[in-house]
C-alpha positions in Angstrom: -14.6 -8.6 24.1 -16.6 -8.9 20.9 -19.2 -6.3 20.1 -21.9 -8.8 19.4 -25.4 -7.7 18.5 -28.6 -9.3 19.9 -29.3 -13.0 19.3 -27.0 -15.7 18.2 -25.9 -14.2 14.9 -22.4 -13.1 14.4 -21.5 -9.4 13.9 -20.3 -8.1 10.5 -17.5 -5.6 10.8 -16.4 -3.3 8.1 -12.8 -2.9 9.1 -10.5 -0.2 7.6 -6.8 -1.3 7.7 -5.3 2.0 6.5 -3.7 3.2 3.3 -0.8 0.9 3.0 1.7 1.3 5.9 1.0 -1.7 8.2 1.6 0.6 11.3 -1.3 2.8 10.2 -3.9 0.5 11.6 -6.0 1.4 14.7 -5.8 -0.4 18.0 -9.5 -1.3 17.6 -9.0 -2.8 14.2 -6.0 -4.8 15.5 -8.1 -6.2 18.4 -11.0 -7.1 16.1 -8.7 -8.9 13.7 -7.5 -11.0 16.6 -11.0 -11.7 17.9 -12.9 -12.4 14.7 -12.9 -16.0 13.7 -13.6 -15.2 10.0 -11.6 -12.6 8.0 -13.2 -11.6 4.7 -11.2 -9.7 2.1 -11.8 -8.4 -1.4 -10.1 -9.8 -4.4 -10.6 -8.8 -8.1 -10.3 -12.3 -9.5 -9.6 -15.8 -8.3 -6.0 -16.0 -6.9 -5.4 -12.3 -7.0 -3.6 -10.8 -3.9 -5.6 -8.4 -1.9 -4.0 -5.1 -0.9 -6.0 -5.1 2.4 -5.1 -8.8 3.0 -1.4 -8.1 2.7 -1.7 -5.7 5.7 -4.0 -8.1 7.6 -1.6 -11.1 7.3 1.0 -9.2 9.3 -1.3 -9.2 12.3 -3.2 -12.5 12.3 -2.2 -16.2 11.9 -4.2 -17.1 8.8 -3.9 -20.8 9.8 -6.1 -20.1 12.8 -8.8 -18.1 10.9 -11.3 -18.8 8.2 -9.9 -16.7 5.4 -12.9 -15.8 3.2 -11.7 -14.4 -0.2 -14.6 -12.5 -1.9 -14.3 -12.0 -5.7 -15.6 -8.7 -7.1 -15.4 -8.7 -10.9 -14.4 -5.6 -12.7 -17.4 -5.4 -15.0 -20.3 -3.1 -15.9 -22.5 -6.0 -16.7 -25.4 -5.5 -14.1 -26.6 -9.1 -14.3 -23.1 -10.5 -13.7 -22.5 -8.0 -10.9 -25.8 -8.8 -9.2 -25.1 -12.6 -9.4 -21.6 -12.2 -7.9 -22.8 -9.8 -5.2 -25.6 -12.2 -4.1 -23.0 -15.0 -3.9 -20.8 -12.7 -1.8 -23.6 -11.9 0.6 -24.5 -15.5 0.9 -20.9 -16.5 1.6 -20.7 -14.0 4.5 -24.2 -14.9 5.8 -23.3 -18.6 6.1 -20.7 -17.7 8.8 -22.8 -15.0 10.5 -25.7 -17.5 10.7 -23.4 -19.8 12.7 -22.8 -17.1 15.2 -19.3 -16.2 13.9 -18.1 -12.7 13.7 -16.9 -11.7 10.2 -14.3 -8.9 9.8 -14.4 -7.6 6.2 -11.1 -5.8 5.7 -10.6 -3.0 3.3 -7.8 -0.6 2.6 -8.4 3.0 3.8 -11.7 3.7 5.5 -14.7 1.4 5.0 -17.1 4.3 4.5 -15.1 6.0 1.7 -15.5 4.4 -1.8 -14.9 0.9 -0.4 -16.4 -2.5 -1.4 -17.7 -2.8 2.1 -20.4 -0.1 1.4 -22.2 -2.3 -1.1 -21.8 -5.4 1.1 -23.3 -3.4 4.0 -26.3 -2.3 2.0 -27.0 -5.7 0.5 -26.6 -7.5 3.9 -29.1 -5.0 5.4 -31.5 -5.7 2.6 -31.3 -9.4 2.6 -30.6 -10.0 6.3 -31.6 -6.9 8.3 -31.2 -8.8 11.6 -27.4 -8.8 11.2 -25.6 -6.4 13.5 -23.1 -4.4 11.5 -20.3 -2.2 12.8 -18.0 0.0 10.8 -14.5 0.6 12.2 -12.9 3.7 10.7 -9.5 3.6 9.2 -7.0 6.1 7.9 -7.8 6.9 4.3 -5.4 7.5 1.4 -6.8 11.1 1.4 -5.5 11.7 4.9 -2.3 9.9 4.4 -1.5 11.9 1.2 -1.9 15.2 3.0 0.6 14.0 5.6 3.1 12.6 3.1 3.0 15.9 1.1 3.0 18.1 4.2 0.0 20.0 2.7 -3.0 20.8 4.8 -6.2 19.8 3.0 -8.3 22.5 4.6 -7.9 25.3 7.1 -10.4 27.8 8.5 -13.3 28.3 6.1 -11.6 26.6 3.2 -13.5 23.9 1.2 -12.3 20.5 0.2 -13.7 18.0 -2.2 -13.0 14.3 -2.8 -13.8 13.6 -6.5 -13.6 10.4 -8.6 -11.6 11.5 -11.6 -13.4 11.0 -15.0 -12.8 12.0 -18.6 -15.3 14.8 -18.3 -13.2 18.0 -18.8 -15.9 20.4 -17.7 -16.7 18.5 -14.5 -13.1 18.2 -13.5 -12.4 21.9 -14.2 -15.5 22.9 -12.2 -14.4 20.8 -9.2 -11.1 22.6 -9.1 -12.6 26.0 -9.6 -15.2 25.5 -6.9 -12.9 24.3 -4.1 -9.7 25.4 -2.3 -8.5 21.8 -2.4 -9.6 18.7 -4.4 -8.4 15.2 -4.0 -9.0 13.3 -7.2 -9.2 9.5 -6.7 -9.0 6.9 -9.5 -6.9 9.4 -11.5 -4.6 6.9 -13.3 -6.7 6.4 -16.4 -7.3 10.1 -17.0 -3.9 11.6 -16.0 -3.5 13.3 -19.4 -6.9 14.9 -19.3 -6.1 16.2 -15.7 -2.9 17.7 -16.9 -4.8 19.4 -19.7 -7.3 20.9 -17.2 -4.6 22.0 -14.8 -2.6 23.5 -17.6 -5.6 25.6 -18.8 -6.1 26.8 -15.2 -2.5 27.6 -14.7 -2.4 25.2 -11.7 0.0 22.4 -12.8 2.4 23.4 -10.1 -0.3 23.2 -7.5 -0.9 19.5 -8.0 0.8 16.4 -6.7 0.2 12.7 -7.5 0.7 9.7 -5.2 0.5 6.0 -5.8 0.0 3.4 -3.0 0.6 6.1 -0.5 2.6 5.1 2.7 3.2 1.5 1.4 6.5 0.0 0.5 5.6 0.7 -3.2 4.7 4.3 -2.7 5.5 6.8 -5.5 5.2 10.6 -5.2 5.3 13.1 -8.1 5.5 16.8 -7.2 6.2 17.7 -10.8 3.3 16.0 -12.5 4.5 17.0 -16.0 6.6 13.9 -15.8 3.4 11.8 -16.0 2.3 12.9 -19.4 1.5 9.6 -21.3 2.4 7.4 -18.4 0.6 4.4 -17.2 -0.1 4.5 -13.5 -1.3 2.0 -10.8 -5.0 1.9 -10.0 -4.4 3.1 -6.4 -3.3 6.6 -7.6 -4.7 9.9 -6.5 -4.0 13.6 -7.2 -4.1 16.4 -4.7 -4.7 19.9 -6.1 -4.2 22.7 -3.5 -4.7 26.2 -4.7 
Protein backbone atom coordinates (compact mmCIF):
# COMPACT_ATOMS: atom_id res chain seq x y z
CA UNK A 1 0.00 0.00 0.00
CA UNK A 2 1.42 3.39 -0.98
CA UNK A 3 2.58 5.74 1.78
CA UNK A 4 0.59 8.68 0.48
CA UNK A 5 0.68 12.01 2.22
CA UNK A 6 -2.39 14.13 2.86
CA UNK A 7 -4.44 15.47 -0.03
CA UNK A 8 -4.44 14.35 -3.62
CA UNK A 9 -0.80 14.96 -4.42
CA UNK A 10 1.53 12.08 -5.13
CA UNK A 11 4.41 11.21 -2.82
CA UNK A 12 8.02 11.78 -3.82
CA UNK A 13 10.29 8.92 -2.80
CA UNK A 14 14.05 9.15 -2.67
CA UNK A 15 14.81 5.51 -3.25
CA UNK A 16 18.27 4.01 -2.73
CA UNK A 17 18.88 0.96 -4.91
CA UNK A 18 22.25 0.00 -3.47
CA UNK A 19 25.87 0.13 -4.64
CA UNK A 20 25.69 -2.03 -7.75
CA UNK A 21 24.77 -5.64 -7.02
CA UNK A 22 21.07 -5.87 -7.95
CA UNK A 23 20.46 -8.18 -4.99
CA UNK A 24 21.53 -5.44 -2.57
CA UNK A 25 18.18 -3.69 -2.80
CA UNK A 26 15.84 -3.58 0.17
CA UNK A 27 12.44 -5.26 0.25
CA UNK A 28 10.84 -1.86 0.80
CA UNK A 29 12.59 -0.35 -2.21
CA UNK A 30 11.45 -3.33 -4.30
CA UNK A 31 7.84 -2.84 -3.20
CA UNK A 32 7.84 0.88 -3.94
CA UNK A 33 9.36 0.32 -7.37
CA UNK A 34 6.45 -1.99 -8.14
CA UNK A 35 3.84 0.40 -6.75
CA UNK A 36 5.07 3.75 -8.06
CA UNK A 37 3.63 4.65 -11.47
CA UNK A 38 6.49 7.05 -12.21
CA UNK A 39 10.18 6.08 -11.96
CA UNK A 40 12.55 9.05 -12.10
CA UNK A 41 16.25 8.49 -12.58
CA UNK A 42 19.35 10.68 -12.98
CA UNK A 43 21.35 10.87 -16.17
CA UNK A 44 24.34 13.06 -16.93
CA UNK A 45 23.37 13.88 -20.49
CA UNK A 46 20.67 13.05 -22.98
CA UNK A 47 20.78 9.36 -23.86
CA UNK A 48 23.30 8.43 -21.16
CA UNK A 49 22.67 5.20 -19.25
CA UNK A 50 21.94 5.63 -15.55
CA UNK A 51 23.75 3.37 -13.08
CA UNK A 52 20.68 3.38 -10.83
CA UNK A 53 18.38 2.72 -13.78
CA UNK A 54 20.34 -0.38 -14.78
CA UNK A 55 19.50 -1.89 -11.38
CA UNK A 56 15.91 -0.67 -11.45
CA UNK A 57 15.18 -2.18 -14.87
CA UNK A 58 15.74 -5.65 -13.44
CA UNK A 59 12.79 -5.20 -11.10
CA UNK A 60 10.17 -3.29 -13.06
CA UNK A 61 8.57 -3.53 -16.47
CA UNK A 62 9.52 -0.17 -17.93
CA UNK A 63 6.70 -0.46 -20.49
CA UNK A 64 4.21 -0.24 -17.63
CA UNK A 65 5.80 2.81 -16.00
CA UNK A 66 6.40 6.41 -16.83
CA UNK A 67 10.20 6.47 -17.03
CA UNK A 68 11.30 10.01 -16.26
CA UNK A 69 14.95 10.61 -17.18
CA UNK A 70 16.28 13.72 -15.44
CA UNK A 71 19.40 15.35 -16.84
CA UNK A 72 21.94 16.78 -14.41
CA UNK A 73 24.67 18.62 -16.34
CA UNK A 74 28.25 18.33 -15.09
CA UNK A 75 29.00 22.05 -14.91
CA UNK A 76 29.92 24.71 -12.37
CA UNK A 77 27.93 27.38 -14.22
CA UNK A 78 25.44 28.42 -11.51
CA UNK A 79 22.98 29.93 -13.98
CA UNK A 80 22.93 26.79 -16.14
CA UNK A 81 22.59 24.58 -13.06
CA UNK A 82 19.73 26.62 -11.63
CA UNK A 83 17.88 26.55 -14.96
CA UNK A 84 18.26 22.77 -15.28
CA UNK A 85 17.30 22.12 -11.67
CA UNK A 86 14.16 24.22 -12.00
CA UNK A 87 13.23 22.18 -15.08
CA UNK A 88 13.85 18.99 -13.12
CA UNK A 89 11.65 20.04 -10.22
CA UNK A 90 8.91 21.08 -12.63
CA UNK A 91 9.09 17.73 -14.48
CA UNK A 92 8.63 15.81 -11.24
CA UNK A 93 5.97 18.19 -9.95
CA UNK A 94 3.81 17.68 -13.05
CA UNK A 95 3.35 14.04 -12.07
CA UNK A 96 2.95 14.65 -8.35
CA UNK A 97 0.30 17.27 -9.12
CA UNK A 98 -1.70 14.56 -10.89
CA UNK A 99 -1.65 12.44 -7.74
CA UNK A 100 1.02 10.05 -9.02
CA UNK A 101 3.76 8.78 -6.75
CA UNK A 102 7.26 9.36 -8.10
CA UNK A 103 10.15 7.10 -7.09
CA UNK A 104 13.46 8.85 -7.72
CA UNK A 105 16.08 6.10 -7.81
CA UNK A 106 19.68 6.69 -6.89
CA UNK A 107 22.64 4.39 -6.39
CA UNK A 108 23.68 3.85 -2.80
CA UNK A 109 21.74 5.78 -0.19
CA UNK A 110 19.61 8.82 -1.08
CA UNK A 111 20.92 10.82 1.88
CA UNK A 112 24.65 10.36 1.20
CA UNK A 113 26.04 12.59 -1.58
CA UNK A 114 23.15 11.84 -3.92
CA UNK A 115 21.32 13.92 -6.53
CA UNK A 116 18.12 13.31 -4.57
CA UNK A 117 19.30 15.63 -1.77
CA UNK A 118 19.16 18.70 -3.99
CA UNK A 119 15.87 17.63 -5.55
CA UNK A 120 14.41 17.13 -2.07
CA UNK A 121 15.45 20.61 -0.95
CA UNK A 122 14.20 22.36 -4.07
CA UNK A 123 10.90 20.49 -4.04
CA UNK A 124 10.42 21.51 -0.42
CA UNK A 125 11.21 25.11 -1.37
CA UNK A 126 8.93 25.30 -4.41
CA UNK A 127 6.21 22.85 -3.35
CA UNK A 128 6.30 22.40 0.45
CA UNK A 129 2.94 20.62 0.31
CA UNK A 130 4.53 17.57 -1.33
CA UNK A 131 5.01 14.61 1.00
CA UNK A 132 8.56 13.27 0.67
CA UNK A 133 9.91 9.97 1.95
CA UNK A 134 13.52 8.78 1.89
CA UNK A 135 14.09 5.03 1.59
CA UNK A 136 17.60 4.14 2.82
CA UNK A 137 19.85 2.01 0.67
CA UNK A 138 23.16 0.23 1.09
CA UNK A 139 25.90 2.72 0.27
CA UNK A 140 29.20 2.04 -1.48
CA UNK A 141 30.85 2.86 1.86
CA UNK A 142 29.15 -0.07 3.59
CA UNK A 143 29.60 -2.32 0.60
CA UNK A 144 33.34 -1.59 0.38
CA UNK A 145 33.90 -2.58 3.99
CA UNK A 146 32.20 -5.91 3.38
CA UNK A 147 34.07 -6.58 0.14
CA UNK A 148 37.41 -5.83 1.78
CA UNK A 149 36.59 -7.65 5.01
CA UNK A 150 37.68 -4.54 6.91
CA UNK A 151 35.61 -3.09 9.77
CA UNK A 152 35.20 0.63 9.31
CA UNK A 153 34.93 1.32 13.03
CA UNK A 154 34.94 -0.59 16.29
CA UNK A 155 34.52 0.51 19.87
CA UNK A 156 35.48 4.18 20.24
CA UNK A 157 37.18 4.46 16.85
CA UNK A 158 36.30 7.33 14.56
CA UNK A 159 35.41 7.14 10.89
CA UNK A 160 35.08 9.88 8.28
CA UNK A 161 33.57 10.01 4.80
CA UNK A 162 35.47 12.64 2.83
CA UNK A 163 35.18 13.83 -0.79
CA UNK A 164 38.73 13.63 -2.14
CA UNK A 165 40.21 16.90 -3.42
CA UNK A 166 43.58 18.12 -4.62
CA UNK A 167 44.21 19.83 -1.25
CA UNK A 168 47.20 17.96 0.21
CA UNK A 169 46.91 19.40 3.72
CA UNK A 170 43.17 18.69 4.03
CA UNK A 171 43.55 15.11 2.82
CA UNK A 172 46.46 14.52 5.19
CA UNK A 173 44.59 16.00 8.13
CA UNK A 174 41.57 13.78 7.47
CA UNK A 175 43.77 10.68 7.65
CA UNK A 176 45.68 11.85 10.70
CA UNK A 177 42.48 12.76 12.58
CA UNK A 178 40.56 9.50 12.13
CA UNK A 179 41.07 5.77 12.57
CA UNK A 180 39.42 5.14 9.21
CA UNK A 181 38.63 7.39 6.26
CA UNK A 182 36.58 6.57 3.19
CA UNK A 183 37.52 8.95 0.40
CA UNK A 184 34.87 9.21 -2.31
CA UNK A 185 35.38 10.74 -5.78
CA UNK A 186 39.03 9.76 -5.55
CA UNK A 187 39.60 8.99 -9.24
CA UNK A 188 40.84 12.44 -10.30
CA UNK A 189 43.29 12.83 -7.41
CA UNK A 190 44.68 9.32 -7.07
CA UNK A 191 48.29 10.46 -7.55
CA UNK A 192 47.96 13.11 -4.85
CA UNK A 193 46.43 10.54 -2.48
CA UNK A 194 49.35 8.21 -3.12
CA UNK A 195 51.66 11.09 -2.27
CA UNK A 196 49.85 11.80 1.00
CA UNK A 197 49.78 8.15 2.03
CA UNK A 198 53.43 7.73 1.10
CA UNK A 199 54.43 10.66 3.31
CA UNK A 200 52.44 9.17 6.19
CA UNK A 201 53.81 5.68 5.64
CA UNK A 202 50.28 4.34 5.14
CA UNK A 203 50.24 3.16 1.52
CA UNK A 204 49.78 -0.42 2.68
CA UNK A 205 46.81 0.61 4.82
CA UNK A 206 44.72 1.74 1.85
CA UNK A 207 42.57 -0.03 -0.73
CA UNK A 208 40.73 1.31 -3.78
CA UNK A 209 37.45 0.02 -5.21
CA UNK A 210 35.56 0.90 -8.38
CA UNK A 211 31.83 0.20 -8.91
CA UNK A 212 31.83 -1.96 -5.80
CA UNK A 213 29.63 -5.12 -5.87
CA UNK A 214 28.66 -4.59 -9.53
CA UNK A 215 29.63 -6.83 -12.43
CA UNK A 216 32.29 -4.22 -13.29
CA UNK A 217 33.81 -4.14 -9.81
CA UNK A 218 37.56 -3.66 -9.50
CA UNK A 219 39.55 -3.86 -6.27
CA UNK A 220 43.15 -2.82 -5.70
CA UNK A 221 44.78 -3.77 -2.41
CA UNK A 222 48.20 -2.68 -3.64
CA UNK A 223 47.37 0.86 -4.66
CA UNK A 224 50.87 1.54 -5.95
CA UNK A 225 49.59 0.00 -9.19
CA UNK A 226 47.34 3.03 -9.65
CA UNK A 227 50.06 5.63 -10.08
CA UNK A 228 49.19 7.62 -13.20
CA UNK A 229 46.10 5.52 -13.93
CA UNK A 230 42.73 6.83 -15.09
CA UNK A 231 39.91 5.48 -12.97
CA UNK A 232 36.12 5.38 -13.22
CA UNK A 233 34.15 8.16 -11.51
CA UNK A 234 32.53 5.70 -9.08
CA UNK A 235 35.81 4.96 -7.29
CA UNK A 236 36.56 5.26 -3.60
CA UNK A 237 39.48 4.63 -1.27
CA UNK A 238 39.39 3.10 2.20
CA UNK A 239 42.23 4.01 4.55
CA UNK A 240 42.20 1.95 7.77
CA UNK A 241 45.03 2.60 10.20
